[in-house]
C-alpha positions in Angstrom: 89.5 -110.9 20.7 86.0 -109.3 20.6 85.8 -105.3 18.6 85.0 -104.0 21.8 87.9 -105.6 23.9 90.0 -104.4 20.5 89.1 -100.7 20.5 89.7 -100.6 24.5 92.8 -102.2 24.2 93.6 -99.4 21.3 92.3 -96.7 23.5 94.4 -98.0 26.1 97.7 -98.2 23.9 97.0 -94.6 22.2 96.6 -92.9 25.7 99.9 -94.4 27.1 101.3 -93.5 23.7 100.4 -90.1 23.9 101.5 -89.8 27.9 105.1 -90.9 26.6 105.5 -89.1 23.8 104.4 -85.7 26.1 106.8 -86.5 29.0 109.3 -83.5 29.5 112.8 -84.6 28.8 115.9 -82.4 29.6 119.4 -82.7 28.1 122.0 -83.7 30.4 123.5 -80.6 30.4 120.4 -79.1 32.4 120.0 -80.7 35.8 121.0 -80.5 39.4 123.8 -78.6 40.7 124.5 -76.6 37.6 125.7 -73.3 37.6 123.7 -70.7 35.0 126.1 -68.2 33.2 125.4 -64.7 35.2 124.4 -61.2 33.2 122.8 -63.0 30.5 120.0 -64.5 28.7 120.0 -68.6 29.7 118.2 -70.9 27.7 116.4 -74.1 28.9 115.7 -76.4 26.5 114.4 -79.8 26.1 111.5 -81.7 24.6 107.8 -83.0 25.5 104.3 -83.6 23.3 103.7 -81.2 20.4 102.0 -78.3 20.9 102.5 -78.8 25.0 102.7 -75.7 27.2 105.6 -75.7 29.6 105.8 -73.6 32.7 109.2 -72.9 34.6 109.8 -70.6 37.6 113.2 -69.8 39.2 114.8 -67.4 41.2 111.9 -65.2 40.9 111.2 -65.7 37.3 108.2 -67.4 35.6 108.2 -68.4 32.0 106.3 -70.1 29.6 106.9 -71.9 26.0 104.9 -74.2 23.5 106.6 -76.9 22.0 106.3 -76.7 18.3 105.4 -79.7 16.0 108.5 -81.7 16.5 107.9 -81.5 20.6 111.0 -79.0 20.9 110.9 -76.3 23.3 113.4 -73.5 24.6 112.7 -70.7 27.3 114.8 -68.0 27.9 115.3 -66.4 31.4 116.5 -63.3 31.8 119.9 -61.8 32.6 120.5 -63.0 36.9 123.7 -61.3 38.9 125.4 -63.9 40.6 123.8 -66.0 43.3 125.5 -67.8 45.6 122.4 -69.4 47.1 121.4 -72.8 45.9 118.0 -72.5 44.3 115.7 -74.7 42.8 114.0 -74.9 39.4 110.4 -75.9 38.6 109.3 -77.5 35.5 105.2 -78.4 34.6 104.0 -79.6 31.5 100.8 -81.0 31.0 101.1 -84.6 32.8 104.4 -83.9 34.8 106.6 -81.7 37.6 110.3 -81.7 37.5 112.1 -80.0 40.0 116.2 -79.5 39.7 117.4 -78.5 43.1 121.4 -76.8 44.4 120.9 -74.5 41.2 123.8 -71.6 41.1 124.4 -68.6 39.3 128.0 -67.6 38.0 130.6 -68.2 35.1 130.5 -71.0 33.3 133.6 -72.5 31.2 134.3 -75.0 29.0 137.2 -76.5 28.3 137.9 -78.7 25.9 141.2 -80.2 23.5 143.4 -83.3 23.5 145.2 -85.2 26.1 146.6 -82.1 27.3 142.9 -80.6 28.7 141.9 -84.5 29.4 145.0 -85.1 31.5 143.2 -85.7 35.2 143.5 -84.2 38.2 145.1 -87.0 40.1 147.6 -87.7 37.5 148.8 -83.7 37.7 151.8 -82.0 39.3 150.6 -81.6 42.8 147.2 -83.1 42.3 147.5 -84.9 45.3 147.2 -82.1 47.3 144.7 -80.1 45.2 142.7 -82.9 45.6 142.9 -83.0 49.5 142.1 -79.5 49.5 139.2 -79.6 46.9 136.2 -78.9 49.1 134.8 -76.0 47.2 130.8 -76.9 47.0 130.5 -73.5 45.1 132.6 -75.1 42.1 130.5 -77.2 40.0 131.8 -79.6 37.8 130.5 -81.3 34.5 132.6 -84.4 32.9 131.4 -85.1 29.3 132.0 -89.0 29.1 134.0 -90.4 26.1 132.6 -94.0 26.7 129.4 -92.6 26.1 129.9 -90.4 23.5 131.5 -93.5 21.2 131.5 -96.4 22.9 128.0 -96.9 23.2 127.8 -96.9 27.1 124.1 -96.7 28.4 123.5 -93.3 30.7 124.1 -89.8 30.5 127.1 -87.8 28.9 127.5 -86.1 32.2 126.4 -84.8 35.4 126.6 -81.7 37.3 128.5 -82.1 40.7 129.9 -80.3 43.5 133.4 -79.8 43.8 134.6 -82.3 46.4 137.9 -84.7 46.9 135.9 -87.6 45.2 134.2 -85.1 42.4 137.6 -84.1 41.1 139.9 -87.4 40.7 138.9 -87.8 37.0 138.6 -84.1 36.0 140.9 -81.8 34.0 143.5 -80.6 36.3 144.0 -77.7 33.5 140.5 -77.4 33.8 140.2 -77.5 37.8 143.1 -75.0 38.8 141.8 -72.5 36.1 138.3 -72.9 38.0 139.7 -72.7 41.4 141.7 -69.5 40.4 138.6 -67.5 38.9 136.5 -68.9 41.7 139.1 -67.0 44.3 139.5 -64.0 42.3 135.9 -63.5 41.7 134.6 -64.9 44.8 131.2 -66.1 42.8 129.9 -69.5 41.7 132.3 -71.3 39.1 130.8 -74.1 36.5 133.3 -76.2 34.3 132.3 -78.1 31.5 135.4 -81.0 30.4 134.7 -82.2 27.0 138.0 -83.3 25.8 139.4 -86.1 24.0 143.0 -87.5 24.1 144.8 -87.7 20.4 141.7 -85.8 19.3 142.4 -83.5 16.1 140.8 -79.7 15.3 138.7 -80.9 12.9 136.7 -83.7 14.7 135.7 -80.8 16.8 134.6 -78.6 13.7 131.4 -78.9 12.3 131.0 -80.7 9.0 129.2 -77.9 7.1 131.9 -75.4 8.1 134.5 -78.0 6.8 133.2 -78.6 3.3 132.9 -75.2 2.6 136.5 -74.4 2.4 138.3 -75.8 -0.2 141.4 -76.2 2.0 139.8 -78.2 4.6 137.9 -80.7 2.6 140.4 -83.0 2.4 139.8 -83.4 6.2 136.2 -85.4 5.1 137.6 -86.8 2.0 139.8 -88.8 3.6 137.1 -90.6 5.1 136.3 -92.2 1.9 140.3 -93.9 2.1 139.6 -94.8 5.5 135.8 -96.3 5.3 137.5 -98.6 1.9 141.0 -99.4 4.0 139.6 -100.3 7.3 138.5 -104.0 6.6 142.2 -104.7 5.8 143.2 -102.1 8.5 141.4 -104.0 11.1 142.8 -107.5 9.7 146.6 -106.2 10.2 145.8 -104.6 13.3 144.4 -107.7 15.5 147.3 -109.3 14.0 149.9 -106.8 15.6 147.8 -106.8 18.6 148.1 -110.6 18.8 152.0 -110.6 18.5 152.1 -108.2 21.0 150.5 -110.0 23.4 152.4 -112.9 22.6 155.6 -110.7 23.1 154.4 -109.4 26.2 154.3 -112.7 27.7 157.8 -113.9 26.9 158.9 -110.5 28.2 157.3 -111.0 31.1 158.5 -114.8 31.5 162.1 -113.7 30.9 161.9 -110.7 33.3 162.7 -108.3 30.1 160.8 -104.7 29.2 157.8 -105.5 27.3 157.2 -103.9 24.0 154.9 -101.2 23.5 151.4 -101.9 22.2 150.9 -101.1 18.8 149.5 -97.5 17.8 145.8 -98.0 16.7 145.2 -96.8 13.1 143.4 -93.7 12.3 141.1 -95.7 10.1 139.7 -97.4 13.3 140.1 -94.2 15.5 136.2 -93.0 15.5 137.2 -89.7 17.2 139.6 -88.8 14.1 136.6 -88.8 11.8 135.7 -85.1 11.0 133.0 -83.5 13.4 132.6 -86.8 15.4 133.6 -85.1 18.7 131.8 -81.9 18.1 128.4 -84.2 17.5 129.0 -86.6 20.3 130.7 -83.9 22.5 129.9 -80.6 22.1 126.9 -80.5 19.9 124.7 -81.7 23.0 125.4 -79.1 25.2 124.6 -76.1 22.9 122.9 -73.6 23.5 123.9 -74.2 27.2 124.9 -70.6 28.3 129.0 -69.8 28.9 130.9 -67.0 29.5 133.9 -68.6 27.2 136.1 -71.8 26.7 139.4 -72.8 27.1 141.4 -74.8 24.2 144.5 -77.2 24.8 145.0 -78.9 21.5 147.5 -79.0 18.5 150.1 -81.3 19.0 147.6 -84.1 16.6 147.6 -81.5 13.7 151.6 -81.1 13.8 151.9 -82.8 10.2 149.6 -80.2 9.0 150.8 -77.1 10.7 150.3 -74.6 7.6 146.5 -75.8 7.7 146.2 -75.4 11.4 145.7 -71.8 11.4 142.6 -71.6 9.2 141.3 -75.2 10.8 141.4 -73.5 14.2 139.9 -70.2 13.3 137.1 -72.0 11.2 136.4 -74.4 14.5 136.0 -71.1 16.6 
């Protein structure tokens, strides 16, 4: 390749690279159909090229920010009253325009916890009737994906969806009934963020630095060393029990008898039992989205350490 062609190639490469780096990206929680919290300053954030100017227009407000050297930027919207009229948000960078549609302003709540909160509406008492009646476009649902957070499934952590019989099926039953009651009482848009994980312990929802700062909670972190050392043998033993169980299930099916329960997965093999793991995967990506409050439905998985739980819960909060 001639020197001239090499120079042209490198120039084109770096031009393409610069464009790619300057692309505006938004977290999954910021998107079309979202509900913004009323009567609070509302942050909109993302990344772009370093030193890039980002312009934002929404609901009569026009704001701007310059990304820092790492490309991060945040724009704060002034407090707004509740508004059920869908509006668009426009974002503009040096080489890109983004439009987010059907945005409402109202109350935003986070619902989190273990299986009590994860329990889907379609599994709940009265769920079938509630699903058929779930035509509430001013209630918006964000269902954080456990598969994306922990099982390396490709795709967004979640997306905002208007409440309908189709979108509410797998949403938290507790979260939905709370949203419905709130919507009927206040008469304004309601946004619900469901970030729950069955079988989870409170330390998995707590920032690691908070746990490390407390001598009473430090064991929640230190047990990871034991799990790491034991994991190869624990995995081997569990695989053996699983194969034995599969054989027993086949025999039970052939003999017309009740099949045995599936072996319990040991804690050492449960990524979501690791301290701060759910916080990193299913809470931190939502910060600093403005909310009114949070619902917490968890505790059973910590019952063996009930005395520690009071400190653990207040530390998490």
